[in-house]
C-alpha positions as CSV (number, residue, x, y, z in Angstrom):
1,M,-9.8,54.2,-15.7
2,P,-12.3,52.0,-17.6
3,S,-15.5,51.2,-16.0
4,V,-16.6,47.6,-15.8
5,A,-20.1,46.2,-15.8
6,T,-20.6,42.5,-15.2
7,K,-23.6,40.6,-16.5
8,K,-24.5,37.1,-15.3
9,A,-21.4,36.5,-13.2
10,A,-21.9,33.1,-11.6
11,I,-19.9,32.2,-8.5
12,P,-18.2,28.8,-8.8
13,G,-19.8,26.4,-6.4
14,S,-23.2,28.1,-6.4
15,H,-26.2,26.3,-7.6
16,D,-26.4,28.5,-10.8
17,T,-26.2,26.1,-13.7
18,H,-25.5,28.8,-16.3
19,R,-21.8,29.4,-15.8
20,I,-20.9,31.8,-18.6
21,Y,-19.2,34.9,-17.6
22,C,-19.9,38.0,-19.7
23,T,-18.1,41.2,-19.0
24,K,-18.6,44.5,-20.7
25,I,-15.7,47.0,-20.6
26,M,-16.6,50.6,-21.4
27,V,-13.6,52.5,-22.6
28,G,-13.2,56.3,-22.5
29,S,-16.3,58.4,-22.5
30,G,-18.5,55.5,-23.3
31,S,-18.6,56.2,-27.0
32,Q,-16.5,53.1,-27.6
33,L,-17.9,49.9,-26.2
34,S,-15.8,46.7,-26.2
35,Q,-17.3,43.5,-25.1
36,M,-15.2,40.6,-23.8
37,S,-16.8,37.2,-23.2
38,L,-14.9,34.6,-21.2
39,L,-15.3,31.0,-22.0
40,P,-17.7,28.7,-20.1
41,I,-16.3,26.4,-17.5
42,D,-15.9,22.6,-18.0
43,E,-17.1,21.7,-14.5
44,E,-16.2,18.0,-14.5
45,K,-12.6,18.6,-15.7
46,S,-12.2,21.5,-13.3
47,R,-13.4,19.3,-10.4
48,R,-11.0,16.6,-11.4
49,R,-8.0,19.0,-11.6
50,A,-8.9,20.4,-8.2
51,D,-9.1,16.9,-6.8
52,E,-5.7,16.1,-8.2
53,E,-4.2,19.2,-6.7
54,L,-5.7,18.6,-3.3
55,D,-4.5,15.0,-3.3
56,K,-0.9,16.3,-3.3
57,Y,-1.5,18.1,0.1
58,R,-0.7,15.2,2.4
59,D,2.4,14.3,0.5
60,A,3.5,17.9,0.5
61,R,2.8,18.2,4.3
62,G,5.1,15.2,4.9
63,M,7.7,16.6,2.6
64,A,7.7,20.0,4.2
65,N,8.5,18.5,7.6
66,M,11.2,16.1,6.2
67,P,14.7,16.6,7.7
68,I,17.7,17.1,5.5
69,N,20.6,15.0,6.4
70,P,23.4,15.9,4.0
71,R,26.4,13.6,3.8
72,I,29.4,15.2,5.5
73,T,32.8,14.1,4.4
74,S,35.7,14.9,6.7
75,A,38.3,17.1,5.2
76,W,42.0,16.2,5.4
77,R,45.0,18.3,4.2
78,G,44.0,21.6,2.8
79,G,40.3,21.2,3.1
80,M,40.0,18.6,0.3
81,P,37.5,15.8,0.9
82,A,38.9,12.3,1.5
83,S,36.8,11.0,-1.4
84,T,37.0,11.9,-5.1
85,A,33.4,10.9,-5.6
86,E,31.0,13.5,-6.8
87,H,28.9,15.4,-4.2
88,D,25.5,14.0,-3.5
89,P,22.9,16.1,-5.3
90,Y,20.1,14.9,-3.0
91,P,20.4,17.6,-0.2
92,L,19.9,20.4,-2.8
93,Q,17.0,18.5,-4.3
94,Y,15.5,17.9,-0.9
95,M,15.8,21.6,-0.1
96,Q,14.1,22.5,-3.3
97,E,11.3,20.0,-2.7
98,I,10.8,21.3,0.9
99,K,10.6,24.9,-0.4
100,W,8.0,23.8,-3.1
101,A,6.0,21.9,-0.5
102,K,5.9,24.8,2.0
103,H,4.7,27.2,-0.8
104,F,2.1,24.6,-2.0
105,L,0.8,24.1,1.5
106,R,0.5,27.9,2.0
107,D,-1.3,28.4,-1.3
108,V,-3.8,25.6,-0.6
109,D,-4.4,26.7,3.0
110,R,-5.1,30.3,1.7
111,A,-7.4,29.0,-1.0
112,I,-9.4,26.9,1.4
113,H,-9.6,29.8,3.8
114,A,-10.9,32.1,1.0
115,L,-13.9,29.9,0.3
116,P,-17.1,31.7,1.1
117,K,-18.9,28.7,2.6
118,R,-17.7,27.4,5.9
119,S,-19.2,23.9,5.1
120,H,-16.9,23.7,2.0
121,Q,-13.9,24.7,4.1
122,R,-14.6,22.0,6.7
123,L,-15.3,19.4,4.1
124,L,-12.1,20.0,2.2
125,R,-10.0,20.1,5.3
126,A,-11.5,16.8,6.6
127,R,-11.1,15.1,3.2
128,Y,-7.8,16.3,2.0
129,C,-5.8,18.1,4.7
130,D,-6.4,16.8,8.3
131,G,-5.6,13.4,9.7
132,A,-3.7,10.5,8.4
133,E,-4.1,8.9,5.0
134,S,-6.7,6.1,4.8
135,D,-8.0,3.7,2.2
136,H,-11.4,5.4,2.3
137,P,-10.9,9.1,2.7
138,D,-14.4,10.0,1.8
139,L,-15.9,7.7,4.4
140,S,-13.5,9.1,7.0
141,A,-14.5,12.6,6.2
142,M,-18.2,11.7,6.3
143,T,-17.7,10.2,9.7
144,E,-15.7,13.2,11.0
145,L,-18.3,15.7,9.7
146,G,-21.3,13.6,10.7
147,I,-23.2,14.1,7.5
148,A,-25.1,11.7,5.2
149,S,-23.3,10.4,2.0
150,S,-25.7,12.2,-0.4
151,T,-25.1,15.5,1.4
152,Y,-21.4,14.9,1.5
153,F,-21.0,14.2,-2.2
154,Q,-23.1,17.1,-3.2
155,R,-21.1,19.5,-1.0
156,K,-17.9,17.9,-2.3
157,R,-18.9,18.6,-5.9
158,D,-19.7,22.2,-5.1
159,A,-16.6,22.6,-2.9
160,L,-14.2,21.2,-5.6
161,L,-15.6,23.5,-8.2
162,A,-15.2,26.5,-5.9
163,I,-11.7,25.6,-4.9
164,A,-10.7,25.1,-8.6
165,F,-11.4,28.8,-9.0
166,Y,-9.2,29.7,-6.1
167,L,-6.4,27.3,-7.0
168,H,-6.4,28.6,-10.6
169,V,-7.1,25.2,-12.1
170,V,-10.4,26.0,-13.8
171,V,-10.7,24.3,-17.2
172,R,-12.5,26.5,-19.8
173,V,-14.4,25.2,-22.8
174,E,-13.5,26.6,-26.2
175,P,-16.3,27.2,-28.6
176,K,-16.4,24.9,-31.6
177,N,-16.2,27.7,-34.1
178,C,-13.1,29.2,-32.6
179,R,-10.1,29.0,-34.9
180,R,-6.5,29.4,-33.8
181,K,-3.5,30.3,-35.9
182,S,-0.4,28.4,-35.2
183,G,2.7,28.7,-37.3
184,G,1.0,30.5,-40.1
185,K,-1.6,27.7,-40.5
186,T,-5.2,27.9,-39.5
187,E,-6.6,24.8,-37.9
């Protein structure tokens, strides 16, 4: 089993500004040393992607509780429907959307629950999950949490970066000198 030593591992959402993860993997007896360096995080894009994912929460919650009312055609003579029209594809589509919504809600709830800071959990629940939709969700969340706007927006920045890690929507920055081969061509 290879031993792993981590150097400068920053936790997303912490106040550490240096967010490059370097991991050294020692293989075998230690005579062979392989170093793997993960790419740095693009914090702004990661926050934006986390915000987009969390914005889907209320829609998914409404979809998960949506009733399915398939059209039922009475059968006459030998079980054949009275109409020759094609069957409505919507009940199947609704069932697939409901299944997706339930999985999405479960994943987001687990990700929020896994956050290490309780203040981040409360903020994300107040802003994205709880209550009805409003025209000013940030103002509603600030009022519900009872915190000042500067504190709210700083915590929101940190919480979005942390939840991006748990939702697997972190955007990595590729180094400028990295070349990829695609289709036999080097770009």
